[in-house]
C-alpha positions as a Python dict, from the first residue, in 0.01 Angstrom:
ca = {
    (1, 'X'): (0, 0, 0),
    (2, 'X'): (54, -276, -255),
    (3, 'X'): (287, -559, -167),
    (4, 'X'): (394, -613, -527),
    (5, 'X'): (526, -420, -824),
    (6, 'X'): (457, -508, -1185),
    (7, 'X'): (737, -388, -1412),
    (8, 'X'): (593, -273, -1744),
    (9, 'X'): (874, -40, -1844),
    (10, 'X'): (1218, -182, -1770),
    (11, 'X'): (1521, 43, -1799),
    (12, 'X'): (1682, -5, -2140),
    (13, 'X'): (2057, 18, -2090),
    (14, 'X'): (2228, 212, -2369),
    (15, 'X'): (2488, -2, -2548),
    (16, 'X'): (2724, 43, -2842),
    (17, 'X'): (2773, -326, -2925),
    (18, 'X'): (2424, -422, -3042),
    (19, 'X'): (2334, -600, -2717),
    (20, 'X'): (1983, -537, -2585),
    (21, 'X'): (1966, -502, -2206),
    (22, 'X'): (1632, -445, -2033),
    (23, 'X'): (1674, -422, -1656),
    (24, 'X'): (1343, -503, -1485),
    (25, 'X'): (1468, -460, -1130),
    (26, 'X'): (1800, -324, -1007),
    (27, 'X'): (2008, -11, -959),
    (28, 'X'): (1918, 150, -1292),
    (29, 'X'): (1546, 61, -1304),
    (30, 'X'): (1416, 106, -950),
    (31, 'X'): (1719, 181, -732),
    (32, 'X'): (1731, -172, -587),
    (33, 'X'): (2092, -247, -494),
    (34, 'X'): (2011, -592, -350),
    (35, 'X'): (1929, -772, -677),
    (36, 'X'): (1913, -702, -1047),
    (37, 'X'): (1709, -894, -1301),
    (38, 'X'): (1766, -823, -1670),
    (39, 'X'): (1636, -965, -1997),
    (40, 'X'): (1911, -960, -2259),
    (41, 'X'): (1970, -1039, -2623),
    (42, 'X'): (2332, -1074, -2735),
    (43, 'X'): (2370, -1052, -3114),
    (44, 'X'): (2570, -1306, -3313),
    (45, 'X'): (2940, -1228, -3290),
    (46, 'X'): (2907, -1023, -2968),
    (47, 'X'): (3163, -1031, -2687),
    (48, 'X'): (3260, -836, -2376),
    (49, 'X'): (3602, -784, -2221),
    (50, 'X'): (3705, -1009, -1932),
    (51, 'X'): (3564, -899, -1597),
    (52, 'X'): (3579, -993, -1229),
    (53, 'X'): (3239, -897, -1082),
    (54, 'X'): (3183, -831, -713),
    (55, 'X'): (2844, -1006, -733),
    (56, 'X'): (2713, -1357, -795),
    (57, 'X'): (2558, -1385, -1140),
    (58, 'X'): (2294, -1635, -1248),
    (59, 'X'): (2226, -1676, -1621),
    (60, 'X'): (1934, -1866, -1777),
    (61, 'X'): (1945, -1919, -2154),
    (62, 'X'): (1607, -1875, -2325),
    (63, 'X'): (1715, -1906, -2691),
    (64, 'X'): (2043, -1962, -2870),
    (65, 'X'): (2382, -2028, -2710),
    (66, 'X'): (2621, -1825, -2496),
    (67, 'X'): (2990, -1886, -2434),
    (68, 'X'): (3158, -1833, -2097),
    (69, 'X'): (3532, -1840, -2036),
    (70, 'X'): (3579, -1902, -1664),
    (71, 'X'): (3933, -1947, -1532),
    (72, 'X'): (4049, -2044, -1885),
    (73, 'X'): (3773, -2307, -1921),
    (74, 'X'): (3533, -2261, -2214),
    (75, 'X'): (3170, -2339, -2126),
    (76, 'X'): (2884, -2321, -2377),
    (77, 'X'): (2526, -2307, -2253),
    (78, 'X'): (2221, -2369, -2469),
    (79, 'X'): (1850, -2290, -2431),
    (80, 'X'): (1707, -2432, -2110),
    (81, 'X'): (2042, -2440, -1929),
    (82, 'X'): (2154, -2211, -1647),
    (83, 'X'): (2470, -2130, -1455),
    (84, 'X'): (2573, -1953, -1137),
    (85, 'X'): (2912, -1781, -1139),
    (86, 'X'): (3039, -1682, -796),
    (87, 'X'): (3154, -1326, -727),
    (88, 'X'): (3523, -1242, -770),
    (89, 'X'): (3556, -1494, -1055),
    (90, 'X'): (3737, -1373, -1368),
    (91, 'X'): (3530, -1448, -1677),
    (92, 'X'): (3431, -1341, -2024),
    (93, 'X'): (3090, -1358, -2188),
    (94, 'X'): (3044, -1389, -2564),
    (95, 'X'): (2820, -1513, -2842),
    (96, 'X'): (3057, -1633, -3117),
    (97, 'X'): (2767, -1818, -3281),
    (98, 'X'): (2552, -1730, -3583),
    (99, 'X'): (2222, -1675, -3397),
    (100, 'X'): (2134, -1419, -3127),
    (101, 'X'): (2129, -1542, -2767),
    (102, 'X'): (1834, -1445, -2546),
    (103, 'X'): (1881, -1487, -2172),
    (104, 'X'): (1798, -1369, -1822),
    (105, 'X'): (2071, -1244, -1590),
    (106, 'X'): (2022, -1212, -1215),
    (107, 'X'): (2292, -1048, -1004),
    (108, 'X'): (2324, -1058, -624),
    (109, 'X'): (2386, -790, -513),
    (110, 'X'): (2265, -584, -807),
    (111, 'X'): (2481, -518, -1112),
    (112, 'X'): (2663, -188, -1116),
    (113, 'X'): (2923, -63, -1360),
    (114, 'X'): (3151, 13, -1062),
    (115, 'X'): (3140, -345, -931),
    (116, 'X'): (3170, -541, -1258),
    (117, 'X'): (3544, -463, -1294),
    (118, 'X'): (3570, -494, -1672),
    (119, 'X'): (3921, -509, -1813),
    (120, 'X'): (4037, -289, -2097),
    (121, 'X'): (3985, -453, -2434),
}
């Protein structure tokens, strides 16, 4: 039995907002509820509603910029920067800039639509 798994076909999460989400490991891709690792591209002008996730989320920016509103504080990360947002923190993610933002998101425990607690728009 192999002690590793190479992910060649991540689960592509269907979206309606132009965001590309490829989950390499997690609930949707391999049933792992402990951690999720996703490669994402948020198009220029993209935003999500505020949310209060029940998981810690780590974000590493590969290209472009991403805006976070955390407890009414606006934080902008650029390529090469990363952030950890603790669970049960109200926040909003967006890309109000003119270029797409490519990033990695790691959630502990794994992301699930039931535990992200998105607010109505």
